[in-house]
N, C-alpha and C positions, 0 to 999 in steps of 0.2 A: 698536575694538580690533584688534590686529595678530597675525598669525602670526609666528613666529620661526624663521629658519633659520640654522643654522651649519654652514658648509661647509669641511673641511680646515683647522680652527682649530689653530694650533700656537703656543705661548708658552713661552719660557725666560727665566731670569734668569741669565746669564752661565754657565751650564752645561747639564746634560741637561734635556730639554723638561719643563716641569712639566704642560702639556697638549699632547697629540700626535695630530695629524691627526684632530680630533674633528668628527663630523657628527651633527647634531642638528635635529630639527624639532618644534616645539610648534605645536599647532592652536590657531586663534583661540578665545579665551574659555575655555581649559582651564587646568587647574592642573597643572603639571609639576614633580615632585619629583626633585631631583639629590642621591641618597644616597650616601655614601661615607666614608671614615676621614679623619682629619685628614691633610693633605699629599697628597691625591690630585688637587688640582687644581680642585675644584669652586668655591671662592670666587674663583678667578683666572678661571674660565669666566663667573661672574656678572658680575665686574667689567669683562671685555671685552664683555659684552652692553650694560652700562650705559656704555661709552665711558671708564671710568675707568683702563683699561688698554688699550694698542694690540697686538693681536695681531701675531707674528712672520709669520704666512702664513695664508691663508684668508680667508673673508668671512663677514659678519653681515649679514642681511637681516631688515627688517621688511615684512610683506606683500609680499616678493619684490623691495624695493627695498633696495639696499646702503646701509648706515650706517657704513662703515668711516671716511669722512671727516666724519661729522657729528659735533660736539662733544657732549658729554654732556647740556648743558642744552637742546638742541635735539632730543633723541631722544624726548622726551615719556616719560620712565621716573619711576616712583616707586620709592623704594628705602627698605627697613627694615634696619638693621644689627643686630648682636649686642647693641650698646649703643644706648639711645635717642637718645643724642647731642642732648639739647634744650637749648635757650638757657636758662641758669639764671636770666637777669634778665627773662625773659618769662614772662607767664602761660600757662595751657594754650592760651586762645583766640589769643593773640599767637603762639605757636609753631606752632600748626596753620595760621594764616593767612600765616606768613612767605612761604611759595612764591608765594602770590597777589600779595603785595605786591612781591616781586622780579619779577614779570611784569607790574607796573604797574597792577593791578586796584585801583580806588578802594576804600577801607574800606567805604563804605556798600554797593557791590555785592559785595565779598567776605565780609561778615559772615554772610548767608544760607547760603551755601555752607559756611562754617566751622561754623554751628552744625547744619547737616545731617550733616556728618561726625562732629561730636561726638555726635550723637544715634546713629549707626550704631555708634560704639564705646562707646555708653552712659556718656558722660562729660559730658552736659550740665550737670549739677550741680557739677562741677569747673572749669568755665571760668575762673573768676577765681583759681584756686589757681596756685602756682608748683611747678616740679618737684620741690624738695625736701619738698614737702608731700604728695607721691603715693607710692604702693607701687611696686614694680618693675613690676608687672603693668600698672598704671594709665600709668606712663611709656611702655611699650610700646604701649598703646592709642593714647596721643597720637601716638607716632611713626607709628603705622599711619595715623591719621586725617591727619596732616601729609602722608604719602606719597600718598594718595588725592585730596586736596583739589584739586588742579591738574588733575584728569581727565586722568590718563596713560593711554597705550595699552598700557603693560606695568607690572606690579608685580613687583619683585624683592625677596626675602627672604633675608637672609644669617643663618641660623640665629638668628632673632629671639627664640626661646623658650629658648635653652640656659641662660640664667642665671636661669630661674624655678623655682620648686619644681613638684612634680608636679601638685598641684591647679590651680594657676595656669596651667600648661602646658595642660593638657586644656580649661581655660575659653578660652584664646587660640586654640587649635586650632579650637574652634567658631565663635569670633568672626571668625577670618580667614576661615573657608569662608563664613559668612554675608555678610561685606562683599564678598568675591569674587563669590558668586552674585548678590547684589543689583546690583552694578556690571557684571557679565559680562566682567570683565578679565582678559586673559591674564597668566598669574602663573606665575613660575618661583622656586622656594625651594631652598635648599640646606641639608642637615642630615645629621647622624650618627646621628640618631634613627629607628629603624626604625617605631615606632608613629605618630610623627609624619608620617613619608613615606606610610605606608600609609593613615592617616585622612585626609589632605589631598589626595592625589594622585589625579587622573584617570588620568595615566600617569606613570611614574617610571623612573629609570634607576640602575643601581649603577654608580659611577665608582671604578675602581681604577687606581693608577699612571698617572694622565693620561688615561685612555682609557674610554669607555663599554663596559663588560663585558656588560651586558644591558640591554635597554629593553623595556617593556611595562606593562600594567595591573599594580597591586599584587598581585594574586592570583596572576597568571601568574609574577611573580618569586618569589614565596614557594613556591608549589606546584610550579613547574616550572623551577628553576634550570637552566641550560644547561652550566655549568662547575662544579668542585669550589671554584674561588675565590669564586664567587659564593655557592654554597651555604654555604660557611664563614663568608662575611662576613654573610650574613643570619641565620645562627645558628638556635638551636632545632632542629638537626637531628642526626641521628646519621650519621657518616661511616665506612662500612666498606670498605677496600680489598679488592678480589677480582680473580677473573679468570673470563672467559666460558667456562662448561663447555659450554654449548649454547644455542641460542635460547630465552630464557626461563629460564635457570638459571645461577646465579652459584655460584662456589666461594669462600666468605669465611672469615674467622678464626672465625666461630660456626658453621660448617658449609654445607651446600648451601643457597640461598636462591632460591626461585622468584619470578619477576617477570613483568609483563605485557610486558616489553620483548622483542620478537621480532627485534632486531637481527642480521641474518644474518652479521654479521662473523666472522672466523676465531676458533675456539676458543683460549683462552689468552690473548686479548688482556687487559691490564690495565685495570680500571675501577674505578669507586667508586659503591657503593649509597649513596643518601641516602634516610634515613627520617627524617620529622619526628617530633618528640617525641610529639605528640598521635596519631600514627598507630602508635606501639608499644603495643599493647594488652595490659593486664594481665588474664588470663583466670582468676584464682583459683588455687588449689591445684592441682599438676599431677596429671592423672588416669592418666598413663602412666608407666612406668618410665623412668628417665633414658636419652636417647638416641633415645627413639622419636618418631614424629611428625614429623619433620624435613622430610619431603616436602611437608607442608602448613604450612611456615613456623611450625611452634610450637617452643618452646624453654624448657627449664627454666632458672629464672634465680634468683639470691639477691638479696634486697634488701640494699643496702649503705647508702643514705642516703635520708631522707625530708625534704622541704622543703615548708611549707605556702606557698601563696600565693593571691591573689584569685580564688576559684571554682575552684581546682584544687590538686592535690597533684602535687610533681614528685618522681618516684623517680629514683635511680641504681640501676641493677640490673647484675648481672654474669653474663654467659653465657660458660662456658668460659674465663673469666678475662678477658673483654672487657667494660669498662664501656659502658652504654648508658642513655639517659635516657628515661623515659616520663612525659609530662604527662596526668594524667587527672582528670576531675571528682571533686569530694568527694563520693563514695558509700560507698566502703568503705576503711578505712585498714588498710594492711598496715605491718608493722613491721619494723626493721632485723633481718636474720639470718633472715627467713622465705623458704622455697623456694616460688616461684611459677611459673606458666606465663606466657609472654609470646607474643603472636601477632603477625604481620605480613601484612597482605592483599597479595598479588602486586602489585595495582594501585597500592599506595601506595609501591612501591619505585622511587625514580627512579635510572635508570642513568647515570651520568655518565662521559665519556672520562677516561682516565688515572687514576693512583693518588693517594689523598690524602696529600700530603706536607706536614704542618704545618710552619710556620716555626720 
């Protein structure tokens, strides 16, 4: 298996760069998720790694050796696209074995490997079926088996689950991870689905406007975003513009907000407080008169909306006219119009540079 290193990669299509000065390293045998919105350059990056597109500048290395001049068929890449792209006139077994046939492997030698890969994706019983006889999830499993049957050193996945329904996506995520762990293959996949990225990735990056905005383990990105743009893209967080009053204290639209950040920067600097939905705690009916308790990050709020989801309730609350969202376990149901108290632990307030300026 190979490590993958991209250095200074830039690509444009007769206009502004789609990918600009991108630097990335993926460790051998790990799963790396490239997460970003449509048009951010993530699929272009994947195609350059595969050799399907030529970068305008920069270098791509597998285990330290440049592959810039190596054609796609010699890079030992397995790739799964958004569409399965199966041959309709071939059955499952023939589709999976196609790559081996192109490599000149004799049918008798190829068959054990094909059957092994079909077993990995739990399709042994469907070997003689044709693509039109399979569900969407089964077709993608065939595509995955076809991608790994040739023993590639790198597996590339281009939003392979986006056309599947929720239940099938969850099954396929588990299956992809099982296959990757069994083979130990270095894997990069691109997605706009945050659940998919966080569940599958050992390490991931948020890609925005052709550049990597932040890279790290999934929990690091979700819990400790470094910029307002990353926090806004990852979502499920409240963003409050404010200014530093003193180290560890912000002035915001809902009033003074204590944080664990002791940044010594000058008072008055514009910042944004990021508070994840699950860290905005509903503490029941307010025990103090309006306006009290603010030094301890307690605020009176009114429930404006209630949405039930799997295992939790999402409340939209209003504090001094400012809407915030709290996601809580289903333990007690509050109703629209109720006045409650919300609390925010100082260590749960992430202070980001600059003001939140939604597009």
